[in-house]
C-alpha positions in Angstrom: -29.3 83.1 -135.3 -29.3 79.4 -134.5 -25.7 79.6 -133.2 -26.6 82.4 -130.8 -29.5 80.3 -129.3 -27.1 77.4 -128.9 -24.5 79.5 -127.1 -27.1 81.0 -124.8 -28.5 77.6 -124.0 -25.0 76.3 -123.1 -24.3 79.3 -120.9 -27.6 78.9 -119.1 -27.0 75.2 -118.5 -23.5 75.9 -117.0 -25.0 78.6 -114.8 -27.8 76.3 -113.5 -25.5 73.4 -112.8 -23.0 75.5 -110.9 -25.8 77.1 -108.9 -27.0 73.6 -107.8 -23.5 72.8 -106.6 -23.4 76.1 -104.6 -26.7 75.4 -102.9 -25.6 71.8 -102.1 -22.4 73.1 -100.5 -24.1 75.6 -98.3 -26.6 73.1 -96.8 -24.0 70.4 -95.9 -23.3 71.9 -92.4 -27.0 72.2 -91.3 -27.4 68.8 -89.7 -23.9 68.3 -88.4 -23.7 66.4 -85.1 -22.1 67.9 -82.0 -18.3 67.4 -81.6 -16.6 67.2 -78.2 -13.1 68.7 -78.2 -10.7 69.2 -75.3 -8.1 72.0 -75.4 -7.3 75.6 -74.6 -8.9 78.9 -75.6 -6.6 81.3 -77.5 -7.2 84.9 -78.4 -6.8 85.7 -82.1 -6.5 89.1 -83.7 -5.8 92.5 -82.1 -8.0 94.5 -79.6 -10.7 95.5 -80.1 -11.2 93.0 -82.9 -10.0 89.9 -81.0 -12.0 86.7 -81.2 -11.6 83.3 -79.5 -10.2 80.2 -81.1 -9.7 76.7 -79.6 -6.4 74.9 -79.8 -7.5 71.3 -79.5 -5.4 68.6 -77.9 -5.7 66.8 -81.2 -3.7 69.6 -82.8 -6.6 71.2 -84.7 -7.6 74.8 -84.4 -11.2 75.8 -84.2 -12.4 79.4 -85.0 -15.4 80.3 -82.9 -18.4 82.5 -83.8 -20.3 83.6 -80.6 -22.0 86.5 -78.9 -20.0 89.2 -77.0 -21.0 87.7 -73.7 -19.8 84.2 -74.6 -16.7 85.7 -76.1 -15.8 87.3 -72.8 -16.5 84.1 -70.9 -14.3 82.1 -73.3 -11.4 84.6 -73.3 -11.6 84.8 -69.4 -10.8 81.0 -69.4 -7.6 81.3 -71.4 -4.9 79.0 -70.0 -7.4 76.5 -68.5 -7.9 73.0 -69.9 -11.5 72.9 -71.1 -13.9 70.4 -72.7 -16.1 72.0 -75.5 -19.2 70.9 -77.3 -19.0 72.4 -80.8 -21.2 72.6 -83.8 -19.7 73.3 -87.2 -21.5 76.2 -89.0 -19.2 76.6 -92.0 -16.1 75.0 -93.4 -13.8 76.7 -90.9 -16.2 78.3 -88.4 -17.7 76.7 -85.3 -20.0 77.7 -82.5 -19.7 76.6 -78.8 -22.8 75.0 -77.3 -21.2 74.6 -73.9 -17.9 74.3 -72.2 -16.5 73.0 -68.9 -13.2 73.4 -67.1 -11.3 70.1 -66.7 -9.4 69.6 -63.5 
């Protein structure tokens, strides 16, 4: 009986420690500063499930989460050199706060 209690205690300890790491990982993007990126809008995926991404001049690609209205605005500006203000919301996902066409 003593061995069973010991095993249960070890399993619970492992579970609690791993859940603390998971909570810490999810909160790390909450207070990220704004990032300014210049580049071009690209359309990813196939219609009707296309979504915008930004190909930055720095060579990085930024996947964007946005409303349908902003998605249309971004995709209508494909091929134009733009300056974006981005906020990171996940490890690979970003949201656009504002963007402007660069001459």
